[in-house]
C-alpha positions as CSV (number, residue, x, y, z in Angstrom):
1,M,-51.2,-7.9,-31.9
2,S,-53.3,-5.6,-29.7
3,I,-56.9,-5.0,-30.8
4,I,-58.4,-1.6,-30.6
5,R,-62.2,-2.1,-30.3
6,D,-64.5,0.7,-31.5
7,P,-66.5,1.9,-28.4
8,L,-68.8,3.7,-30.8
9,R,-69.9,0.6,-32.7
10,G,-73.7,0.4,-32.8
11,I,-74.3,4.0,-31.5
12,V,-76.6,5.9,-33.6
13,R,-76.2,9.6,-34.5
14,P,-78.7,11.4,-32.4
15,E,-81.0,14.2,-33.2
16,P,-80.1,17.7,-31.9
17,S,-81.8,18.5,-28.6
18,H,-82.2,22.2,-29.4
19,T,-81.4,24.7,-32.1
20,D,-78.0,26.3,-32.1
21,E,-79.7,29.7,-31.2
22,E,-81.3,28.1,-28.1
23,I,-78.0,26.5,-27.1
24,L,-76.2,29.8,-27.5
25,D,-78.8,31.5,-25.4
26,V,-77.9,29.1,-22.6
27,L,-74.2,29.7,-23.0
28,C,-74.6,33.4,-23.1
29,S,-76.8,33.5,-20.0
30,R,-73.6,32.8,-18.1
31,P,-70.2,34.4,-18.2
32,V,-67.8,32.6,-20.6
33,R,-65.7,31.9,-17.4
34,D,-68.4,29.6,-16.2
35,W,-67.7,27.1,-18.9
36,A,-64.9,24.6,-19.2
37,V,-64.3,23.3,-22.8
38,L,-63.1,19.9,-23.8
39,T,-62.0,19.4,-27.4
40,G,-61.1,16.5,-29.6
41,A,-59.9,15.6,-33.1
42,G,-63.0,17.0,-34.7
43,F,-61.8,20.5,-33.7
44,S,-58.7,20.2,-36.0
45,T,-60.3,18.5,-39.1
46,D,-60.8,21.9,-40.8
47,S,-57.0,22.4,-40.4
48,G,-56.5,19.4,-42.6
49,L,-55.8,16.8,-39.7
50,P,-58.3,13.9,-39.9
51,D,-59.8,12.1,-36.9
52,Y,-59.9,8.4,-36.3
53,R,-63.7,8.1,-36.3
54,G,-65.3,10.9,-38.3
55,P,-66.2,11.0,-42.0
56,S,-62.7,12.1,-43.0
57,S,-61.0,9.5,-40.8
58,V,-58.1,7.5,-42.0
59,N,-59.1,3.7,-42.0
60,R,-56.0,2.6,-40.0
61,R,-55.4,1.3,-36.5
62,P,-52.7,3.4,-34.7
63,M,-49.8,1.7,-33.1
64,T,-50.3,0.9,-29.4
65,F,-47.7,1.5,-26.7
66,Q,-47.3,-2.1,-26.2
67,Q,-46.6,-2.6,-30.0
68,L,-44.2,0.3,-30.0
69,T,-42.0,-1.1,-27.2
70,A,-42.3,-4.8,-28.2
71,S,-39.3,-4.7,-30.5
72,R,-36.7,-2.4,-32.1
73,E,-38.3,-3.2,-35.5
74,N,-41.7,-1.9,-34.3
75,H,-40.0,1.2,-32.7
76,T,-38.1,2.0,-36.0
77,H,-41.3,1.3,-38.1
78,Y,-43.3,3.9,-36.1
79,W,-40.5,6.5,-36.2
80,A,-40.0,6.2,-39.9
81,R,-43.7,6.9,-40.5
82,S,-43.9,9.6,-37.9
83,W,-40.8,11.3,-39.3
84,M,-42.3,11.5,-42.7
85,G,-45.6,12.9,-41.3
86,W,-44.2,15.4,-39.0
87,S,-44.2,18.2,-41.6
88,F,-47.9,18.0,-42.1
89,M,-48.5,18.4,-38.4
90,R,-45.9,21.2,-37.9
91,D,-47.2,23.3,-40.7
92,A,-50.9,22.9,-39.8
93,Q,-52.7,26.1,-38.9
94,P,-55.5,26.9,-36.5
95,N,-59.0,27.0,-38.0
96,E,-62.0,29.1,-37.3
97,A,-62.9,27.0,-34.3
98,H,-59.5,27.4,-32.6
99,L,-59.3,31.1,-33.4
100,S,-62.8,31.8,-32.1
101,L,-62.3,29.9,-28.9
102,A,-59.0,31.7,-28.3
103,Q,-61.0,35.0,-28.1
104,L,-63.5,33.6,-25.5
105,Y,-61.2,32.7,-22.5
106,P,-63.3,29.9,-20.9
107,A,-62.7,28.7,-17.3
108,A,-60.6,25.9,-18.6
109,L,-59.5,24.5,-22.0
110,L,-58.7,20.7,-22.0
111,T,-57.8,19.0,-25.3
112,Q,-57.4,15.5,-26.3
113,N,-55.5,16.7,-29.4
114,V,-51.6,16.5,-29.7
115,D,-51.3,19.1,-32.5
116,G,-50.7,22.4,-30.5
117,L,-53.2,24.3,-32.6
118,H,-55.0,25.8,-29.6
119,Q,-51.7,27.4,-28.6
120,K,-51.0,28.5,-32.1
121,A,-54.4,30.2,-32.1
122,G,-53.4,32.1,-29.0
123,S,-55.1,30.1,-26.2
124,R,-53.4,30.2,-22.9
125,G,-53.2,27.7,-20.2
126,V,-54.3,24.7,-22.4
127,L,-54.3,21.4,-20.6
128,D,-53.0,18.9,-23.2
129,L,-54.4,15.6,-21.8
130,H,-52.7,13.4,-24.5
131,G,-49.4,15.4,-24.6
132,R,-47.9,17.2,-27.5
133,L,-46.2,15.9,-30.7
134,D,-43.7,18.7,-30.8
135,R,-41.9,17.2,-27.8
136,V,-40.0,13.9,-27.6
137,V,-39.3,11.9,-24.4
138,C,-36.8,9.2,-23.5
139,L,-38.7,6.1,-22.1
140,D,-35.6,5.4,-19.9
141,C,-34.2,8.5,-18.4
142,R,-37.2,10.8,-19.2
143,A,-35.1,13.4,-20.9
144,M,-37.2,15.8,-23.0
145,Y,-36.2,16.9,-26.5
146,D,-37.6,19.3,-29.0
147,R,-39.2,17.5,-31.9
148,E,-37.5,19.8,-34.5
149,W,-34.1,18.8,-33.2
150,V,-35.0,15.2,-33.4
151,Q,-36.3,15.6,-36.9
152,Q,-33.1,17.3,-37.9
153,R,-31.0,14.4,-36.5
154,L,-33.3,12.0,-38.4
155,D,-32.9,14.0,-41.6
156,E,-29.1,13.7,-41.3
157,E,-29.3,10.0,-40.7
158,N,-31.8,9.2,-43.5
159,A,-30.9,11.4,-46.5
160,N,-30.9,8.2,-48.7
161,F,-34.1,6.9,-47.3
162,L,-35.8,10.2,-47.9
163,R,-34.5,10.2,-51.5
164,D,-35.6,6.6,-52.1
165,H,-39.2,7.2,-50.6
166,R,-39.9,10.6,-51.9
167,E,-42.8,9.5,-54.2
168,A,-44.4,7.7,-51.3
169,I,-44.2,10.8,-49.1
170,D,-45.8,13.0,-51.6
171,M,-48.8,10.6,-51.9
172,V,-49.5,9.8,-48.2
173,E,-52.5,10.5,-46.0
174,I,-51.7,11.7,-42.5
175,A,-53.3,10.2,-39.4
176,P,-54.4,12.2,-36.3
177,D,-51.0,11.3,-34.6
178,G,-48.9,12.4,-37.5
179,D,-48.3,8.9,-38.7
180,V,-48.3,8.0,-42.4
181,P,-48.9,4.6,-44.0
182,L,-45.4,3.7,-45.2
183,Q,-44.8,0.0,-45.3
184,D,-41.0,-0.5,-46.2
185,T,-39.1,1.0,-43.3
186,A,-36.3,-1.6,-42.9
187,D,-33.6,0.8,-44.0
188,F,-34.7,3.7,-41.7
189,R,-32.1,4.7,-39.2
190,M,-33.5,5.6,-35.8
191,I,-31.5,7.6,-33.2
192,D,-31.4,6.8,-29.5
193,C,-31.5,9.1,-26.5
194,P,-28.2,11.2,-26.5
195,A,-28.2,11.1,-22.7
196,C,-28.6,7.4,-21.9
197,G,-29.1,5.5,-25.2
198,G,-32.8,4.7,-24.4
199,L,-35.8,4.6,-26.8
200,L,-37.3,7.9,-27.8
201,K,-41.1,8.4,-28.0
202,P,-43.2,11.4,-29.0
203,D,-44.4,13.0,-25.7
204,V,-48.0,11.8,-26.3
205,V,-50.3,9.3,-24.7
206,F,-50.4,6.2,-27.0
207,F,-53.3,3.8,-27.1
208,G,-52.6,1.4,-24.3
209,E,-51.2,4.2,-22.1
210,T,-52.9,6.3,-19.4
211,V,-52.8,10.0,-18.9
212,P,-49.9,10.9,-16.4
213,K,-51.4,11.2,-12.9
214,E,-50.4,14.8,-12.2
215,R,-51.8,16.0,-15.6
216,S,-55.0,14.0,-14.9
217,L,-55.4,15.6,-11.5
218,D,-54.8,19.1,-12.8
219,A,-57.4,18.6,-15.6
220,T,-59.9,17.1,-13.2
221,A,-59.6,20.0,-10.8
222,A,-59.8,22.6,-13.7
223,A,-63.0,21.0,-15.1
224,A,-64.6,20.5,-11.7
225,A,-64.1,24.1,-10.9
226,A,-66.3,25.3,-13.8
227,P,-70.1,25.4,-13.4
228,G,-70.7,24.0,-16.9
229,L,-68.9,21.8,-19.4
230,I,-68.8,21.9,-23.2
231,A,-67.4,18.9,-25.2
232,A,-66.7,19.8,-28.8
233,G,-65.4,17.9,-31.7
234,T,-64.9,14.7,-29.7
235,S,-66.7,11.4,-29.8
236,L,-65.8,10.8,-26.2
237,A,-64.7,7.4,-27.2
238,V,-61.8,7.1,-24.7
239,M,-62.2,7.5,-20.9
240,S,-59.7,10.4,-20.7
241,G,-62.4,12.7,-22.1
242,L,-65.6,10.8,-21.2
243,R,-64.9,10.9,-17.5
244,F,-65.3,14.8,-17.5
245,V,-68.8,14.5,-18.9
246,R,-69.8,11.8,-16.6
247,Q,-68.6,13.7,-13.6
248,A,-70.3,17.0,-14.6
249,A,-73.5,15.1,-15.2
250,K,-73.3,13.3,-11.9
251,E,-72.9,16.6,-10.1
252,G,-75.8,18.2,-12.0
253,R,-73.7,20.7,-13.9
254,P,-74.9,21.5,-17.5
255,V,-73.3,19.5,-20.3
256,V,-73.2,20.7,-23.9
257,I,-71.9,18.5,-26.7
258,I,-71.2,19.8,-30.1
259,T,-70.0,17.4,-32.7
260,D,-71.5,16.2,-36.0
261,G,-71.4,12.4,-35.1
262,P,-72.4,10.2,-32.3
263,T,-70.7,10.2,-28.9
264,R,-70.6,7.8,-25.9
265,A,-72.3,10.4,-23.8
266,D,-75.2,11.6,-25.9
267,E,-77.6,10.5,-23.2
268,L,-75.9,12.7,-20.6
269,A,-76.0,15.8,-22.7
270,D,-78.4,18.6,-21.6
271,Y,-77.9,20.3,-24.9
272,R,-76.8,18.5,-28.0
273,S,-75.7,20.3,-31.3
274,L,-74.7,18.4,-34.6
275,S,-73.2,21.6,-36.1
276,R,-69.6,21.8,-37.2
277,V,-67.5,23.3,-34.4
278,G,-66.1,26.1,-36.5
279,E,-69.6,27.5,-37.2
280,F,-70.7,27.1,-33.6
281,F,-67.8,28.7,-31.9
282,R,-67.8,31.5,-34.4
283,A,-71.4,32.2,-33.5
284,W,-70.7,32.0,-29.8
285,K,-67.7,34.4,-30.2
286,D,-69.8,36.8,-32.2
287,R,-72.6,36.7,-29.6
288,V,-70.1,37.4,-26.7
289,L,-68.1,40.1,-28.4
290,R,-70.8,42.0,-30.2
């Protein structure tokens, strides 16, 4: 079994570097278009979606890509749990942080989240670093399918499974990737790719995968073009987000980190707030639009 090590282990929650008012003064001293924004799971917790490492996190390791593809049993087990959790993700609504940011129009918006809530809030040009749960891809022919279509097919194939596990569904806690802790999935019927019969996977970057090269290059260019970087609601535990902070710091561009827990880049932050992202982005929006 793959082991996912916690890169935040031993890192202490820092003190804020400045008051929020002082940080907002810095942000407002430049046009909003001077800032790129990187968001993580903490941006969506107020929408009812937990993160993996925060106070509301689900104490469960996600399935890695290597585990997903190791056997049909693993693949079916993952999909049974993801199928049951999809309605939670589909019905989640943007919170104050998403709605405020959608009115600010930063230079670039990069997100590690797979929930599509920035788009629901009205943000345009979002760079989904880790993909989107509302899309499904075939691992063999790369055909793409709408998640709702896949869900409907799975509903048709698993009417009895749904009936037999209704009580478990009603009591589950969802994980950030839409997974739920269902153990008995042997009777679940998974569909294959209609085009080639291959294995289907949500179009997201699993642990053990890397961000697709073209997407990574687009995100790097967008972040590098902005004079400053804000990382919000992310612990920067994985390199897909941490690298943007490291690059900005290396180039002498100001780095602002806003999250209520420790991160892997606290020593690189020029400005560090421990406020909740909803409160902070509402305050920034109010300052800009007043």
